[in-house]
Phi, psi and omega in degrees: 000317179300318181296319179295317180291324177294316178298320178298315181295317179297316179298318179299315179296322178297313179296320177297320178297317178296318179298312181295323177296316178297320179294318181291332179281348180277353178244136179217148177252123175217186174199163182252116179270171182296338180277004178092358178271144181284132178231294189247067183238137172269123180242147177226128175259122178247132179271087181249123179052041178060024175238146175263134177241133178256118177265138180236122173234119188214143176226132187205154168239126184227145171264142184290160175226160176301141180295149180291340178222158173207159178280144180304136178086354179261152175293161176298132177273151175258138184220156166230118175277098179291322172229126185292157179296124178273137176235022182257010180085003179254164178232157170272143174221119183182204183229143175229142173235138187209164168215140184234159182286342183215167174298127181226176172243164171239146179227141170250128182258144181229140173301131181244101178214076182297140177294327178232128182296125180300142179275174183292333178294317182276327182078172180245148174291161178299122182210168180216160176252123181269166173306143185089007177064028175271127178264138178230140169269146189238126173260114177273130181247045181298321182296334181277319191242343186271043175240088189292148171259142180257125176232121182053038177083002180246128177284135176229164173246142173206159179169185179212137179204158174271151180211157172215128179172185183272348177198157176233125187229135167263143200211146172223115187285343182280351181085003181280127180297152180211167174237140180225137172250133184214154174232129183238136171233110187214169174228148176266129183235153172287146175269130177283124180299144179275104181251000000 
């Protein structure tokens, strides 16, 4: 009888250890730096309907850097990549709240790879080609955020909005450096193919 109860207790501890190990591996600490690399993000993987979902909750203050690309004849734009460009076929879907030191814009970037090249009658959406020959369509959110509030004689931008796309960028087209503090609550989702 003593051997059976000892065996039961040992088996129970082994299963608890396996459960706790699995639970600890479902949480990870990373984050998103201004260069677009992930650094300080809390992620959670949930096994829902045999799909993995990555939840991102992140708060950061970043100073802008010159954009990696610009149109000929334009000054260098200043950017903060709040969420880096995804190239895995998934998108971010969530909410961001922010405040910036100066009037800025926000942009949501989308992978741009039309199955059929748009003709001149239909036209093309606003897009750019990034280093590595990746094309992105750009959603400018000036109407949401480019309405500065004045505090102590200095115009700032602040706001909150929902977004869905492959990247989230804070942006200043004049090339003037800025600082932005933001909080993001988002989930990474699979994109349903257009059939």
